[in-house]
C-alpha distance (Angstrom), angle and dihedral (degrees) to the residues before:
residue distance angle dihedral
M1 . . .
S2 3.82 . .
Y3 3.80 92.7 .
L4 3.81 89.3 63.2
Y5 3.80 90.9 64.1
K6 3.80 100.3 52.0
E7 3.83 91.1 116.4
F8 3.81 93.8 50.5
S9 3.81 99.8 75.6
I10 3.82 114.4 123.2
A11 3.80 96.3 177.6
E12 3.83 90.1 132.9
K13 3.79 89.3 63.4
S14 3.80 105.2 27.5
P15 3.82 125.5 24.9
P16 3.81 114.0 -118.8
N17 3.80 124.6 -124.5
L18 3.80 97.8 23.4
N19 3.79 110.1 167.7
N20 3.80 110.2 -161.3
E21 3.80 90.6 -43.1
T22 3.80 112.6 -178.2
F23 3.82 97.6 -135.9
H24 3.80 139.6 30.3
V25 3.79 130.8 -147.3
A26 3.82 93.0 -134.4
G27 3.79 96.3 81.6
D28 3.80 106.0 -54.9
T29 3.78 99.3 86.3
K30 3.80 130.4 155.0
M31 3.79 91.2 -112.2
Q32 3.78 91.9 51.8
Y33 3.80 91.1 48.3
K34 3.79 91.1 54.1
R35 3.80 90.5 52.1
N36 3.81 93.0 47.2
R37 3.78 92.7 47.5
K38 3.79 91.3 58.2
R39 3.81 91.0 55.1
Q40 3.80 98.8 44.0
P41 3.83 127.4 85.6
D42 3.79 123.0 -106.9
T43 3.81 88.9 -101.0
W44 3.82 93.0 60.6
Y45 3.80 107.9 134.4
Y46 3.79 95.2 -136.1
R47 3.77 94.3 51.5
H48 3.81 87.2 84.2
K49 3.82 103.0 15.0
T50 3.79 124.7 79.0
V51 3.81 130.5 -145.4
S52 3.80 121.5 -136.5
Y53 3.81 125.7 -154.8
T54 3.80 120.5 -164.5
T55 3.80 121.4 178.7
N56 3.78 135.9 175.6
S57 3.81 126.1 -121.1
L58 3.82 90.7 -80.4
G59 3.81 95.5 50.8
Y60 3.81 99.4 -102.6
R61 3.79 123.0 133.0
T62 3.78 92.8 -120.3
D63 3.80 142.2 71.5
E64 3.79 124.3 -62.8
F65 3.80 108.0 -72.3
D66 3.81 92.0 -125.0
C67 3.81 88.1 61.3
I68 3.82 95.3 50.8
D69 3.79 124.9 93.3
F70 3.80 94.3 -148.1
D71 3.80 94.3 177.0
N72 3.81 90.7 61.7
S73 3.78 95.8 39.8
I74 3.79 139.4 77.3
V75 3.81 116.7 -117.6
A76 3.81 122.9 -144.7
L77 3.81 116.6 -156.9
G78 3.79 131.1 -173.6
C79 3.78 144.2 82.7
S80 3.81 133.1 -65.5
M81 3.82 89.6 -45.7
T82 3.80 86.9 67.6
F83 3.79 96.6 35.9
G84 3.79 87.9 53.2
I85 3.79 106.4 -126.6
G86 3.80 108.8 -171.0
V87 3.81 98.4 26.0
D88 3.79 136.2 78.3
N89 3.81 124.1 -95.2
A90 3.79 89.5 -103.3
H91 3.80 95.2 50.1
T92 3.83 102.4 58.0
W93 3.80 117.1 113.7
V94 3.80 87.5 -121.8
N95 3.80 91.8 59.0
H96 3.82 92.1 44.7
L97 3.80 91.6 49.1
E98 3.79 91.6 52.7
G99 3.79 89.5 54.0
Y100 3.81 93.3 47.5
L101 3.81 95.1 48.1
G102 3.79 100.2 35.4
I103 3.82 88.0 -134.6
P104 3.82 125.5 111.5
V105 3.82 110.5 -99.4
I106 3.80 112.9 -163.6
N107 3.80 116.9 -146.8
L108 3.82 109.0 -138.9
G109 3.79 93.8 160.9
V110 3.81 113.6 142.6
P111 3.82 117.7 -156.6
G112 3.79 112.3 -120.5
T113 3.78 95.0 2.3
S114 3.79 125.5 150.1
V115 3.80 130.0 -133.9
E116 3.79 87.2 -106.0
L117 3.79 95.6 56.7
A118 3.79 94.2 37.1
T119 3.80 91.7 55.4
L120 3.81 89.2 47.7
L121 3.80 87.1 56.8
S122 3.80 88.3 48.5
A123 3.82 91.1 52.9
N124 3.82 90.8 49.7
L125 3.79 89.1 51.1
R126 3.80 91.9 49.7
A127 3.79 89.8 54.8
V128 3.81 92.2 64.0
H129 3.83 108.2 20.6
R130 3.81 145.7 36.0
P131 3.84 107.4 -153.6
R132 3.81 121.3 -164.3
A133 3.79 90.6 -113.4
I134 3.80 141.9 -0.9
I135 3.81 118.8 -140.2
W136 3.78 118.8 -168.4
C137 3.77 125.3 -161.8
W138 3.80 94.7 -176.2
P139 3.83 121.9 -138.9
P140 3.82 118.2 -131.8
V141 3.79 109.6 -58.9
D142 3.83 91.2 -133.6
R143 3.79 96.2 55.2
Y144 3.79 115.8 103.8
A145 3.78 138.7 -170.8
E146 3.78 119.8 -105.9
Y147 3.79 121.4 -158.5
R148 3.81 131.5 -160.1
S149 3.79 95.8 -156.3
P150 3.81 140.3 -31.5
E151 3.81 88.7 -95.3
Q152 3.79 95.7 55.4
P153 3.80 129.2 63.4
C154 3.79 122.4 -117.6
I155 3.79 108.8 -70.8
T156 3.77 101.5 -177.1
D157 3.78 144.5 4.4
C158 3.78 126.3 -132.1
V159 3.77 131.5 -154.6
H160 3.79 124.8 -119.3
H161 3.80 117.4 -110.4
Y162 3.84 89.5 -113.4
D163 3.78 88.0 68.8
Q164 3.80 126.8 91.6
W165 3.83 90.1 -108.6
H166 3.80 93.8 62.6
H167 3.79 90.8 118.6
L168 3.81 89.1 68.8
L169 3.78 94.9 57.1
P170 3.83 99.3 88.7
K171 3.80 88.7 75.4
Y172 3.81 90.2 61.2
K173 3.78 102.0 82.0
G174 3.77 113.7 -153.7
Y175 3.80 95.2 26.7
N176 3.80 107.7 159.7
Y177 3.79 110.1 -139.3
K178 3.79 91.1 179.5
T179 3.80 93.0 68.0
D180 3.80 117.4 88.4
W181 3.78 97.9 -138.2
R182 3.80 91.2 176.9
A183 3.80 92.2 59.8
K184 3.80 91.3 45.8
N185 3.80 91.5 52.1
L186 3.79 92.3 48.2
I187 3.80 88.1 54.8
H188 3.82 89.8 52.0
M189 3.80 89.2 51.5
K190 3.81 92.5 52.0
K191 3.78 91.1 49.0
D192 3.80 90.6 50.7
R193 3.81 91.5 53.1
L194 3.79 89.3 54.0
L195 3.79 91.0 46.3
W196 3.82 90.6 58.3
S197 3.80 98.0 33.1
D198 3.82 90.5 126.9
T199 3.82 93.3 51.3
A200 3.80 134.1 75.6
Y201 3.81 101.9 -94.8
V202 3.81 128.3 -168.1
E203 3.81 126.9 -177.3
T204 3.80 124.6 -159.5
T205 3.79 137.5 153.4
F206 3.79 141.3 179.8
F207 3.82 89.1 -147.5
E208 3.78 132.1 79.8
Y209 3.80 110.5 -89.3
E210 3.78 115.5 176.5
H211 3.81 90.6 179.4
L212 3.83 97.5 60.2
D213 3.80 115.2 93.2
Y214 3.80 102.0 -133.9
T215 3.80 94.2 165.6
S216 3.80 106.3 55.8
D217 3.81 104.2 25.8
E218 3.80 114.6 68.1
R219 3.82 90.3 -164.1
I220 3.82 90.5 68.6
T221 3.79 125.1 70.7
N222 3.78 139.3 160.8
L223 3.80 117.5 -126.0
K224 3.80 122.1 -140.9
L225 3.78 126.6 -128.3
L226 3.81 98.3 -138.3
D227 3.79 98.5 160.2
R228 3.78 139.2 -4.6
G229 3.77 135.5 -112.5
R230 3.76 127.3 -122.4
D231 3.81 92.0 -74.2
L232 3.84 89.0 57.5
V233 3.82 89.8 -131.6
H234 3.79 109.2 73.7
P235 3.84 128.3 57.3
G236 3.78 116.3 -70.8
I237 3.79 133.3 -138.9
L238 3.81 95.7 -75.8
S239 3.81 93.2 46.9
H240 3.80 91.7 51.8
N241 3.79 92.8 47.6
I242 3.80 94.5 49.4
A243 3.81 90.0 44.6
A244 3.80 90.1 54.8
K245 3.80 92.2 50.5
T246 3.80 91.3 48.0
I247 3.80 92.9 50.2
K248 3.82 91.5 44.1
S249 3.80 91.3 59.7
I250 3.82 90.1 54.1
V251 3.80 98.3 42.5
E252 3.80 94.1 49.9
K253 3.80 90.0 61.1
L254 3.80 92.5 52.7
L255 3.80 101.4 45.9
């Protein structure tokens, strides 16, 4: 079955074959940890606790695809908030959710990914599998995919100028300010909903999404950033745990 997954590699964003590695290139690096440690109090949890990252041969924080029964599993899609940058393997909301439901939950989170690339991954998945449920933890709606050339895969994602990081954009040569990346991503989201219209489908996000209907659709919920992981940017242990419980209450009604 390995040949079916040739388009799934995320080695540019997450190193493959990590085995309980202590740091990750997508934001939780050794250098960053040293800086954070200097600023944190003596009681800081991560001053004495380590974080372990384990990835498969494609770079995902899950088992080898050939060993996964996707059709009898739940698939979690999203960016680093799903992957779990900043927290241990055991502390991601994906891992907690699997324990709460007693059903395999496959972590297909890609650090730094955009809605555009994440929905491309979703379409590739749909071509070969029909999971029991799809759970989205959407990336920022203003983030977009940047390509080097048609021959090379996406190497990085940029952030739309509406976002708080707009001051960083001058370093991205060729950035097209005339393109409404938000509108394009919302179209990708609508297409993805249609793609999985026959499957239990849950939408969540840690980001601000004015276009998600949290009030009338029980399959959509906003997740709260209650604490931060070791990198001091991404959700921490409590946030992941509460997120898993919130998603569990929605998924149980759909299965």
